[in-house]
PDB file of N, H, CA, C and O in Angstrom:
ATOM      1  N   MET A   1      28.090 -16.968 -14.908  1.00  0.00           N
ATOM      2  CA  MET A   1      26.906 -17.184 -15.694  1.00  0.00           C
ATOM      3  C   MET A   1      26.099 -15.888 -15.734  1.00  0.00           C
ATOM      4  O   MET A   1      25.889 -15.259 -14.697  1.00  0.00           O
ATOM      5  N   ARG A   2      25.655 -15.490 -16.896  1.00  0.00           N
ATOM      6  H   ARG A   2      25.826 -16.001 -17.739  1.00  0.00           H
ATOM      7  CA  ARG A   2      24.878 -14.274 -17.049  1.00  0.00           C
ATOM      8  C   ARG A   2      23.393 -14.593 -17.047  1.00  0.00           C
ATOM      9  O   ARG A   2      22.949 -15.606 -17.589  1.00  0.00           O
ATOM     10  N   HIS A   3      22.629 -13.688 -16.412  1.00  0.00           N
ATOM     11  H   HIS A   3      22.989 -12.865 -15.971  1.00  0.00           H
ATOM     12  CA  HIS A   3      21.176 -13.821 -16.378  1.00  0.00           C
ATOM     13  C   HIS A   3      20.567 -12.598 -17.056  1.00  0.00           C
ATOM     14  O   HIS A   3      21.024 -11.478 -16.827  1.00  0.00           O
ATOM     15  N   PRO A   4      19.565 -12.791 -17.871  1.00  0.00           N
ATOM     16  CA  PRO A   4      18.907 -11.635 -18.479  1.00  0.00           C
ATOM     17  C   PRO A   4      18.291 -10.736 -17.403  1.00  0.00           C
ATOM     18  O   PRO A   4      17.800 -11.225 -16.386  1.00  0.00           O
ATOM     19  N   ILE A   5      18.319  -9.437 -17.632  1.00  0.00           N
ATOM     20  H   ILE A   5      18.718  -9.040 -18.459  1.00  0.00           H
ATOM     21  CA  ILE A   5      17.809  -8.484 -16.658  1.00  0.00           C
ATOM     22  C   ILE A   5      16.312  -8.662 -16.450  1.00  0.00           C
ATOM     23  O   ILE A   5      15.829  -8.556 -15.322  1.00  0.00           O
ATOM     24  N   ASN A   6      15.583  -8.926 -17.504  1.00  0.00           N
ATOM     25  H   ASN A   6      15.976  -9.011 -18.420  1.00  0.00           H
ATOM     26  CA  ASN A   6      14.132  -9.018 -17.378  1.00  0.00           C
ATOM     27  C   ASN A   6      13.637 -10.412 -17.015  1.00  0.00           C
ATOM     28  O   ASN A   6      12.443 -10.692 -17.126  1.00  0.00           O
ATOM     29  N   GLN A   7      14.527 -11.279 -16.587  1.00  0.00           N
ATOM     30  H   GLN A   7      15.496 -11.052 -16.497  1.00  0.00           H
ATOM     31  CA  GLN A   7      14.122 -12.628 -16.205  1.00  0.00           C
ATOM     32  C   GLN A   7      13.317 -12.561 -14.911  1.00  0.00           C
ATOM     33  O   GLN A   7      13.765 -11.961 -13.933  1.00  0.00           O
ATOM     34  N   GLN A   8      12.155 -13.160 -14.898  1.00  0.00           N
ATOM     35  H   GLN A   8      11.791 -13.647 -15.692  1.00  0.00           H
ATOM     36  CA  GLN A   8      11.318 -13.153 -13.708  1.00  0.00           C
ATOM     37  C   GLN A   8      11.615 -14.391 -12.880  1.00  0.00           C
ATOM     38  O   GLN A   8      11.797 -15.483 -13.419  1.00  0.00           O
ATOM     39  N   PRO A   9      11.663 -14.214 -11.560  1.00  0.00           N
ATOM     40  CA  PRO A   9      11.932 -15.366 -10.699  1.00  0.00           C
ATOM     41  C   PRO A   9      10.770 -16.344 -10.726  1.00  0.00           C
ATOM     42  O   PRO A   9       9.640 -15.975 -11.047  1.00  0.00           O
ATOM     43  N   GLY A  10      11.056 -17.590 -10.386  1.00  0.00           N
ATOM     44  H   GLY A  10      11.973 -17.889 -10.126  1.00  0.00           H
ATOM     45  CA  GLY A  10      10.009 -18.604 -10.339  1.00  0.00           C
ATOM     46  C   GLY A  10       9.082 -18.356  -9.167  1.00  0.00           C
ATOM     47  O   GLY A  10       9.368 -17.527  -8.303  1.00  0.00           O
ATOM     48  N   LYS A  11       7.991 -19.063  -9.139  1.00  0.00           N
ATOM     49  H   LYS A  11       7.759 -19.737  -9.841  1.00  0.00           H
ATOM     50  CA  LYS A  11       7.045 -18.911  -8.039  1.00  0.00           C
ATOM     51  C   LYS A  11       7.626 -19.494  -6.761  1.00  0.00           C
ATOM     52  O   LYS A  11       8.359 -20.483  -6.792  1.00  0.00           O
ATOM     53  N   LEU A  12       7.291 -18.869  -5.639  1.00  0.00           N
ATOM     54  H   LEU A  12       6.696 -18.066  -5.615  1.00  0.00           H
ATOM     55  CA  LEU A  12       7.725 -19.367  -4.343  1.00  0.00           C
ATOM     56  C   LEU A  12       6.757 -20.425  -3.829  1.00  0.00           C
ATOM     57  O   LEU A  12       5.549 -20.349  -4.052  1.00  0.00           O
ATOM     58  N   ALA A  13       7.302 -21.390  -3.150  1.00  0.00           N
ATOM     59  H   ALA A  13       8.284 -21.452  -2.969  1.00  0.00           H
ATOM     60  CA  ALA A  13       6.454 -22.383  -2.499  1.00  0.00           C
ATOM     61  C   ALA A  13       5.845 -21.731  -1.255  1.00  0.00           C
ATOM     62  O   ALA A  13       6.382 -20.750  -0.742  1.00  0.00           O
ATOM     63  N   ASP A  14       4.742 -22.266  -0.780  1.00  0.00           N
ATOM     64  H   ASP A  14       4.305 -23.063  -1.197  1.00  0.00           H
ATOM     65  CA  ASP A  14       4.064 -21.686   0.376  1.00  0.00           C
ATOM     66  C   ASP A  14       4.991 -21.553   1.586  1.00  0.00           C
ATOM     67  O   ASP A  14       4.907 -20.561   2.311  1.00  0.00           O
ATOM     68  N   HIS A  15       5.862 -22.516   1.818  1.00  0.00           N
ATOM     69  H   HIS A  15       5.930 -23.322   1.229  1.00  0.00           H
ATOM     70  CA  HIS A  15       6.740 -22.442   2.986  1.00  0.00           C
ATOM     71  C   HIS A  15       7.837 -21.378   2.826  1.00  0.00           C
ATOM     72  O   HIS A  15       8.487 -21.027   3.811  1.00  0.00           O
ATOM     73  N   GLU A  16       8.057 -20.860   1.618  1.00  0.00           N
ATOM     74  H   GLU A  16       7.530 -21.145   0.818  1.00  0.00           H
ATOM     75  CA  GLU A  16       9.069 -19.828   1.375  1.00  0.00           C
ATOM     76  C   GLU A  16       8.492 -18.411   1.467  1.00  0.00           C
ATOM     77  O   GLU A  16       9.242 -17.434   1.493  1.00  0.00           O
ATOM     78  N   ARG A  17       7.189 -18.304   1.517  1.00  0.00           N
ATOM     79  H   ARG A  17       6.580 -19.098   1.496  1.00  0.00           H
ATOM     80  CA  ARG A  17       6.535 -16.999   1.521  1.00  0.00           C
ATOM     81  C   ARG A  17       6.416 -16.466   2.939  1.00  0.00           C
ATOM     82  O   ARG A  17       6.451 -17.222   3.910  1.00  0.00           O
ATOM     83  N   GLN A  18       6.275 -15.139   3.040  1.00  0.00           N
ATOM     84  H   GLN A  18       6.247 -14.525   2.251  1.00  0.00           H
ATOM     85  CA  GLN A  18       6.018 -14.547   4.339  1.00  0.00           C
ATOM     86  C   GLN A  18       4.876 -13.545   4.222  1.00  0.00           C
ATOM     87  O   GLN A  18       4.645 -12.971   3.158  1.00  0.00           O
ATOM     88  N   ARG A  19       4.186 -13.348   5.297  1.00  0.00           N
ATOM     89  H   ARG A  19       4.374 -13.814   6.161  1.00  0.00           H
ATOM     90  CA  ARG A  19       3.022 -12.480   5.319  1.00  0.00           C
ATOM     91  C   ARG A  19       3.454 -11.017   5.221  1.00  0.00           C
ATOM     92  O   ARG A  19       4.450 -10.617   5.823  1.00  0.00           O
ATOM     93  N   CYS A  20       2.710 -10.235   4.471  1.00  0.00           N
ATOM     94  H   CYS A  20       1.901 -10.560   3.982  1.00  0.00           H
ATOM     95  CA  CYS A  20       2.971  -8.810   4.319  1.00  0.00           C
ATOM     96  C   CYS A  20       2.079  -8.049   5.301  1.00  0.00           C
ATOM     97  O   CYS A  20       0.854  -8.151   5.235  1.00  0.00           O
ATOM     98  N   GLU A  21       2.682  -7.300   6.195  1.00  0.00           N
ATOM     99  H   GLU A  21       3.677  -7.217   6.248  1.00  0.00           H
ATOM    100  CA  GLU A  21       1.926  -6.538   7.195  1.00  0.00           C
ATOM    101  C   GLU A  21       1.475  -5.211   6.585  1.00  0.00           C
ATOM    102  O   GLU A  21       2.301  -4.437   6.102  1.00  0.00           O
ATOM    103  N   VAL A  22       0.186  -4.952   6.605  1.00  0.00           N
ATOM    104  H   VAL A  22      -0.485  -5.581   6.998  1.00  0.00           H
ATOM    105  CA  VAL A  22      -0.375  -3.708   6.062  1.00  0.00           C
ATOM    106  C   VAL A  22      -0.713  -2.791   7.227  1.00  0.00           C
ATOM    107  O   VAL A  22      -1.408  -3.186   8.163  1.00  0.00           O
ATOM    108  N   TRP A  23      -0.209  -1.550   7.159  1.00  0.00           N
ATOM    109  H   TRP A  23       0.356  -1.229   6.399  1.00  0.00           H
ATOM    110  CA  TRP A  23      -0.475  -0.558   8.196  1.00  0.00           C
ATOM    111  C   TRP A  23      -1.313   0.563   7.596  1.00  0.00           C
ATOM    112  O   TRP A  23      -1.248   0.825   6.395  1.00  0.00           O
ATOM    113  N   THR A  24      -2.086   1.210   8.429  1.00  0.00           N
ATOM    114  H   THR A  24      -2.138   0.996   9.405  1.00  0.00           H
ATOM    115  CA  THR A  24      -2.881   2.344   7.983  1.00  0.00           C
ATOM    116  C   THR A  24      -2.889   3.411   9.072  1.00  0.00           C
ATOM    117  O   THR A  24      -2.652   3.123  10.245  1.00  0.00           O
ATOM    118  N   ARG A  25      -3.162   4.629   8.668  1.00  0.00           N
ATOM    119  H   ARG A  25      -3.354   4.863   7.715  1.00  0.00           H
ATOM    120  CA  ARG A  25      -3.189   5.736   9.619  1.00  0.00           C
ATOM    121  C   ARG A  25      -4.600   5.857  10.168  1.00  0.00           C
ATOM    122  O   ARG A  25      -5.563   5.981   9.410  1.00  0.00           O
ATOM    123  N   VAL A  26      -4.718   5.821  11.499  1.00  0.00           N
ATOM    124  H   VAL A  26      -3.936   5.720  12.115  1.00  0.00           H
ATOM    125  CA  VAL A  26      -6.007   5.912  12.172  1.00  0.00           C
ATOM    126  C   VAL A  26      -5.897   6.956  13.274  1.00  0.00           C
ATOM    127  O   VAL A  26      -5.066   6.835  14.174  1.00  0.00           O
ATOM    128  N   MET A  27      -6.727   7.967  13.200  1.00  0.00           N
ATOM    129  H   MET A  27      -7.402   8.065  12.469  1.00  0.00           H
ATOM    130  CA  MET A  27      -6.783   9.000  14.248  1.00  0.00           C
ATOM    131  C   MET A  27      -5.405   9.579  14.576  1.00  0.00           C
ATOM    132  O   MET A  27      -5.086   9.806  15.743  1.00  0.00           O
ATOM    133  N   GLY A  28      -4.597   9.814  13.553  1.00  0.00           N
ATOM    134  H   GLY A  28      -4.856   9.629  12.605  1.00  0.00           H
ATOM    135  CA  GLY A  28      -3.316  10.476  13.755  1.00  0.00           C
ATOM    136  C   GLY A  28      -2.146   9.567  14.067  1.00  0.00           C
ATOM    137  O   GLY A  28      -1.031  10.059  14.239  1.00  0.00           O
ATOM    138  N   TYR A  29      -2.349   8.277  14.147  1.00  0.00           N
ATOM    139  H   TYR A  29      -3.255   7.877  14.007  1.00  0.00           H
ATOM    140  CA  TYR A  29      -1.225   7.364  14.369  1.00  0.00           C
ATOM    141  C   TYR A  29      -1.386   6.139  13.481  1.00  0.00           C
ATOM    142  O   TYR A  29      -2.465   5.903  12.936  1.00  0.00           O
ATOM    143  N   HIS A  30      -0.327   5.364  13.332  1.00  0.00           N
ATOM    144  H   HIS A  30       0.549   5.556  13.775  1.00  0.00           H
ATOM    145  CA  HIS A  30      -0.331   4.204  12.438  1.00  0.00           C
ATOM    146  C   HIS A  30      -0.543   2.916  13.230  1.00  0.00           C
ATOM    147  O   HIS A  30       0.024   2.726  14.306  1.00  0.00           O
ATOM    148  N   ARG A  31      -1.383   2.027  12.663  1.00  0.00           N
ATOM    149  H   ARG A  31      -1.843   2.180  11.788  1.00  0.00           H
ATOM    150  CA  ARG A  31      -1.658   0.729  13.283  1.00  0.00           C
ATOM    151  C   ARG A  31      -1.688  -0.341  12.210  1.00  0.00           C
ATOM    152  O   ARG A  31      -2.066  -0.063  11.072  1.00  0.00           O
ATOM    153  N   PRO A  32      -1.294  -1.569  12.555  1.00  0.00           N
ATOM    154  CA  PRO A  32      -1.426  -2.664  11.589  1.00  0.00           C
ATOM    155  C   PRO A  32      -2.899  -3.046  11.433  1.00  0.00           C
ATOM    156  O   PRO A  32      -3.638  -3.127  12.413  1.00  0.00           O
ATOM    157  N   VAL A  33      -3.305  -3.276  10.201  1.00  0.00           N
ATOM    158  H   VAL A  33      -2.704  -3.210   9.404  1.00  0.00           H
ATOM    159  CA  VAL A  33      -4.698  -3.646   9.927  1.00  0.00           C
ATOM    160  C   VAL A  33      -5.036  -4.977  10.594  1.00  0.00           C
ATOM    161  O   VAL A  33      -6.192  -5.219  10.943  1.00  0.00           O
ATOM    162  N   SER A  34      -4.042  -5.838  10.773  1.00  0.00           N
ATOM    163  H   SER A  34      -3.103  -5.641  10.490  1.00  0.00           H
ATOM    164  CA  SER A  34      -4.301  -7.143  11.396  1.00  0.00           C
ATOM    165  C   SER A  34      -4.770  -7.012  12.840  1.00  0.00           C
ATOM    166  O   SER A  34      -5.339  -7.959  13.383  1.00  0.00           O
ATOM    167  N   SER A  35      -4.543  -5.844  13.487  1.00  0.00           N
ATOM    168  H   SER A  35      -4.081  -5.074  13.046  1.00  0.00           H
ATOM    169  CA  SER A  35      -4.982  -5.674  14.868  1.00  0.00           C
ATOM    170  C   SER A  35      -6.428  -5.165  14.942  1.00  0.00           C
ATOM    171  O   SER A  35      -6.983  -5.057  16.036  1.00  0.00           O
ATOM    172  N   PHE A  36      -7.040  -4.854  13.806  1.00  0.00           N
ATOM    173  H   PHE A  36      -6.590  -4.942  12.917  1.00  0.00           H
ATOM    174  CA  PHE A  36      -8.418  -4.377  13.772  1.00  0.00           C
ATOM    175  C   PHE A  36      -9.389  -5.522  14.046  1.00  0.00           C
ATOM    176  O   PHE A  36      -9.076  -6.686  13.795  1.00  0.00           O
ATOM    177  N   ASN A  37     -10.563  -5.184  14.562  1.00  0.00           N
ATOM    178  H   ASN A  37     -10.817  -4.239  14.766  1.00  0.00           H
ATOM    179  CA  ASN A  37     -11.600  -6.196  14.720  1.00  0.00           C
ATOM    180  C   ASN A  37     -12.179  -6.508  13.330  1.00  0.00           C
ATOM    181  O   ASN A  37     -11.951  -5.737  12.398  1.00  0.00           O
ATOM    182  N   PRO A  38     -12.917  -7.610  13.164  1.00  0.00           N
ATOM    183  CA  PRO A  38     -13.404  -8.000  11.835  1.00  0.00           C
ATOM    184  C   PRO A  38     -14.218  -6.921  11.129  1.00  0.00           C
ATOM    185  O   PRO A  38     -14.109  -6.774   9.912  1.00  0.00           O
ATOM    186  N   GLY A  39     -15.029  -6.165  11.860  1.00  0.00           N
ATOM    187  H   GLY A  39     -15.118  -6.284  12.849  1.00  0.00           H
ATOM    188  CA  GLY A  39     -15.821  -5.108  11.243  1.00  0.00           C
ATOM    189  C   GLY A  39     -14.951  -3.998  10.677  1.00  0.00           C
ATOM    190  O   GLY A  39     -15.199  -3.512   9.574  1.00  0.00           O
ATOM    191  N   LYS A  40     -13.927  -3.593  11.431  1.00  0.00           N
ATOM    192  H   LYS A  40     -13.725  -3.988  12.327  1.00  0.00           H
ATOM    193  CA  LYS A  40     -13.024  -2.534  10.974  1.00  0.00           C
ATOM    194  C   LYS A  40     -12.160  -3.035   9.813  1.00  0.00           C
ATOM    195  O   LYS A  40     -11.852  -2.256   8.910  1.00  0.00           O
ATOM    196  N   GLN A  41     -11.757  -4.317   9.811  1.00  0.00           N
ATOM    197  H   GLN A  41     -12.007  -4.949  10.544  1.00  0.00           H
ATOM    198  CA  GLN A  41     -11.001  -4.876   8.688  1.00  0.00           C
ATOM    199  C   GLN A  41     -11.853  -4.842   7.421  1.00  0.00           C
ATOM    200  O   GLN A  41     -11.344  -4.537   6.342  1.00  0.00           O
ATOM    201  N   SER A  42     -13.139  -5.152   7.541  1.00  0.00           N
ATOM    202  H   SER A  42     -13.553  -5.400   8.417  1.00  0.00           H
ATOM    203  CA  SER A  42     -14.034  -5.114   6.398  1.00  0.00           C
ATOM    204  C   SER A  42     -14.181  -3.685   5.887  1.00  0.00           C
ATOM    205  O   SER A  42     -14.181  -3.451   4.678  1.00  0.00           O
ATOM    206  N   GLU A  43     -14.305  -2.732   6.803  1.00  0.00           N
ATOM    207  H   GLU A  43     -14.305  -2.922   7.785  1.00  0.00           H
ATOM    208  CA  GLU A  43     -14.411  -1.320   6.426  1.00  0.00           C
ATOM    209  C   GLU A  43     -13.142  -0.873   5.699  1.00  0.00           C
ATOM    210  O   GLU A  43     -13.219  -0.149   4.706  1.00  0.00           O
ATOM    211  N   HIS A  44     -11.989  -1.299   6.184  1.00  0.00           N
ATOM    212  H   HIS A  44     -11.927  -1.888   6.990  1.00  0.00           H
ATOM    213  CA  HIS A  44     -10.715  -0.936   5.543  1.00  0.00           C
ATOM    214  C   HIS A  44     -10.639  -1.501   4.123  1.00  0.00           C
ATOM    215  O   HIS A  44     -10.151  -0.831   3.213  1.00  0.00           O
ATOM    216  N   ALA A  45     -11.117  -2.724   3.938  1.00  0.00           N
ATOM    217  H   ALA A  45     -11.513  -3.268   4.678  1.00  0.00           H
ATOM    218  CA  ALA A  45     -11.073  -3.363   2.618  1.00  0.00           C
ATOM    219  C   ALA A  45     -11.960  -2.637   1.609  1.00  0.00           C
ATOM    220  O   ALA A  45     -11.703  -2.698   0.407  1.00  0.00           O
ATOM    221  N   GLU A  46     -12.996  -1.952   2.081  1.00  0.00           N
ATOM    222  H   GLU A  46     -13.205  -1.902   3.057  1.00  0.00           H
ATOM    223  CA  GLU A  46     -13.915  -1.253   1.180  1.00  0.00           C
ATOM    224  C   GLU A  46     -13.469   0.162   0.832  1.00  0.00           C
ATOM    225  O   GLU A  46     -14.071   0.796  -0.035  1.00  0.00           O
ATOM    226  N   ARG A  47     -12.430   0.669   1.487  1.00  0.00           N
ATOM    227  H   ARG A  47     -11.941   0.153   2.191  1.00  0.00           H
ATOM    228  CA  ARG A  47     -11.972   2.031   1.228  1.00  0.00           C
ATOM    229  C   ARG A  47     -11.451   2.174  -0.199  1.00  0.00           C
ATOM    230  O   ARG A  47     -10.845   1.254  -0.748  1.00  0.00           O
ATOM    231  N   LEU A  48     -11.694   3.332  -0.784  1.00  0.00           N
ATOM    232  H   LEU A  48     -12.186   4.079  -0.338  1.00  0.00           H
ATOM    233  CA  LEU A  48     -11.218   3.643  -2.128  1.00  0.00           C
ATOM    234  C   LEU A  48     -10.191   4.767  -2.045  1.00  0.00           C
ATOM    235  O   LEU A  48     -10.424   5.763  -1.361  1.00  0.00           O
ATOM    236  N   PRO A  49      -9.064   4.622  -2.728  1.00  0.00           N
ATOM    237  CA  PRO A  49      -8.084   5.717  -2.724  1.00  0.00           C
ATOM    238  C   PRO A  49      -8.607   6.889  -3.547  1.00  0.00           C
ATOM    239  O   PRO A  49      -9.367   6.696  -4.496  1.00  0.00           O
ATOM    240  N   PHE A  50      -8.204   8.089  -3.188  1.00  0.00           N
ATOM    241  H   PHE A  50      -7.587   8.246  -2.417  1.00  0.00           H
ATOM    242  CA  PHE A  50      -8.616   9.260  -3.951  1.00  0.00           C
ATOM    243  C   PHE A  50      -7.453  10.225  -4.056  1.00  0.00           C
ATOM    244  O   PHE A  50      -6.498  10.168  -3.280  1.00  0.00           O
ATOM    245  N   GLN A  51      -7.554  11.107  -5.025  1.00  0.00           N
ATOM    246  H   GLN A  51      -8.329  11.153  -5.655  1.00  0.00           H
ATOM    247  CA  GLN A  51      -6.554  12.147  -5.193  1.00  0.00           C
ATOM    248  C   GLN A  51      -7.299  13.472  -5.235  1.00  0.00           C
ATOM    249  O   GLN A  51      -8.107  13.720  -6.129  1.00  0.00           O
ATOM    250  N   GLU A  52      -7.017  14.308  -4.263  1.00  0.00           N
ATOM    251  H   GLU A  52      -6.361  14.106  -3.537  1.00  0.00           H
ATOM    252  CA  GLU A  52      -7.714  15.588  -4.168  1.00  0.00           C
ATOM    253  C   GLU A  52      -7.189  16.552  -5.219  1.00  0.00           C
ATOM    254  O   GLU A  52      -5.979  16.675  -5.412  1.00  0.00           O
ATOM    255  N   THR A  53      -8.091  17.227  -5.888  1.00  0.00           N
ATOM    256  H   THR A  53      -9.073  17.128  -5.732  1.00  0.00           H
ATOM    257  CA  THR A  53      -7.697  18.247  -6.848  1.00  0.00           C
ATOM    258  C   THR A  53      -8.224  19.583  -6.353  1.00  0.00           C
ATOM    259  O   THR A  53      -9.300  19.661  -5.759  1.00  0.00           O
ATOM    260  N   SER A  54      -7.475  20.602  -6.598  1.00  0.00           N
ATOM    261  H   SER A  54      -6.602  20.539  -7.081  1.00  0.00           H
ATOM    262  CA  SER A  54      -7.866  21.929  -6.169  1.00  0.00           C
ATOM    263  C   SER A  54      -7.601  22.905  -7.303  1.00  0.00           C
ATOM    264  O   SER A  54      -6.517  22.883  -7.885  1.00  0.00           O
ATOM    265  N   PRO A  55      -8.563  23.762  -7.633  1.00  0.00           N
ATOM    266  CA  PRO A  55      -8.335  24.729  -8.711  1.00  0.00           C
ATOM    267  C   PRO A  55      -7.161  25.659  -8.416  1.00  0.00           C
ATOM    268  O   PRO A  55      -6.514  26.150  -9.341  1.00  0.00           O
ATOM    269  N   ARG A  56      -6.882  25.904  -7.138  1.00  0.00           N
ATOM    270  H   ARG A  56      -7.408  25.506  -6.387  1.00  0.00           H
ATOM    271  CA  ARG A  56      -5.775  26.790  -6.781  1.00  0.00           C
ATOM    272  C   ARG A  56      -4.416  26.130  -7.008  1.00  0.00           C
ATOM    273  O   ARG A  56      -3.408  26.825  -7.134  1.00  0.00           O
ATOM    274  N   LEU A  57      -4.377  24.809  -7.060  1.00  0.00           N
ATOM    275  H   LEU A  57      -5.196  24.245  -6.958  1.00  0.00           H
ATOM    276  CA  LEU A  57      -3.102  24.108  -7.200  1.00  0.00           C
ATOM    277  C   LEU A  57      -2.795  23.701  -8.631  1.00  0.00           C
ATOM    278  O   LEU A  57      -1.669  23.297  -8.920  1.00  0.00           O
ATOM    279  N   GLU A  58      -3.756  23.794  -9.529  1.00  0.00           N
ATOM    280  H   GLU A  58      -4.671  24.122  -9.294  1.00  0.00           H
ATOM    281  CA  GLU A  58      -3.532  23.358 -10.906  1.00  0.00           C
ATOM    282  C   GLU A  58      -2.438  24.187 -11.562  1.00  0.00           C
ATOM    283  O   GLU A  58      -2.433  25.414 -11.471  1.00  0.00           O
ATOM    284  N   GLY A  59      -1.520  23.507 -12.217  1.00  0.00           N
ATOM    285  H   GLY A  59      -1.524  22.510 -12.291  1.00  0.00           H
ATOM    286  CA  GLY A  59      -0.428  24.170 -12.927  1.00  0.00           C
ATOM    287  C   GLY A  59       0.734  24.573 -12.048  1.00  0.00           C
ATOM    288  O   GLY A  59       1.732  25.081 -12.559  1.00  0.00           O
ATOM    289  N   LYS A  60       0.643  24.365 -10.735  1.00  0.00           N
ATOM    290  H   LYS A  60      -0.167  23.952 -10.320  1.00  0.00           H
ATOM    291  CA  LYS A  60       1.746  24.712  -9.842  1.00  0.00           C
ATOM    292  C   LYS A  60       2.600  23.491  -9.565  1.00  0.00           C
ATOM    293  O   LYS A  60       2.109  22.362  -9.568  1.00  0.00           O
ATOM    294  N   ARG A  61       3.882  23.722  -9.326  1.00  0.00           N
ATOM    295  H   ARG A  61       4.281  24.639  -9.324  1.00  0.00           H
ATOM    296  CA  ARG A  61       4.797  22.627  -9.022  1.00  0.00           C
ATOM    297  C   ARG A  61       4.591  22.133  -7.601  1.00  0.00           C
ATOM    298  O   ARG A  61       4.224  22.914  -6.723  1.00  0.00           O
ATOM    299  N   PRO A  62       4.820  20.847  -7.360  1.00  0.00           N
ATOM    300  CA  PRO A  62       4.749  20.351  -5.977  1.00  0.00           C
ATOM    301  C   PRO A  62       5.841  20.992  -5.125  1.00  0.00           C
ATOM    302  O   PRO A  62       6.899  21.352  -5.641  1.00  0.00           O
ATOM    303  N   CYS A  63       5.596  21.132  -3.865  1.00  0.00           N
ATOM    304  H   CYS A  63       4.736  20.839  -3.447  1.00  0.00           H
ATOM    305  CA  CYS A  63       6.541  21.816  -2.988  1.00  0.00           C
ATOM    306  C   CYS A  63       7.847  21.041  -2.806  1.00  0.00           C
ATOM    307  O   CYS A  63       8.869  21.639  -2.469  1.00  0.00           O
ATOM    308  N   CYS A  64       7.836  19.745  -3.019  1.00  0.00           N
ATOM    309  H   CYS A  64       7.006  19.259  -3.293  1.00  0.00           H
ATOM    310  CA  CYS A  64       9.019  18.939  -2.704  1.00  0.00           C
ATOM    311  C   CYS A  64       9.835  18.536  -3.923  1.00  0.00           C
ATOM    312  O   CYS A  64      10.695  17.663  -3.805  1.00  0.00           O
ATOM    313  N   SER A  65       9.607  19.119  -5.063  1.00  0.00           N
ATOM    314  H   SER A  65       8.908  19.827  -5.158  1.00  0.00           H
ATOM    315  CA  SER A  65      10.348  18.698  -6.250  1.00  0.00           C
ATOM    316  C   SER A  65      11.613  19.477  -6.427  1.00  0.00           C
ATOM    317  O   SER A  65      12.353  19.244  -7.383  1.00  0.00           O
TER     318      SER A  65
END
C-alpha cells in the first residue's frame, strides 16, 4: 500500500505521548530546565533568542561551511 509523502499522521492520544526534556546551558554546563526552581523556570520562559551581528563579520563566510 502506498502512502502520500506529505500525509500527516493523526493526533496522538495522551497515553501515547511522552514528555520532551528541555535542556539549557547554565554557567558553562548543561542542565534540564525541569530541575530548576519555579523562579528560575519562569526566568527561562521569559528569555528571548537573539542573533548577534557584527560589522566585522558582515559579508564573510561562516567558519564551518
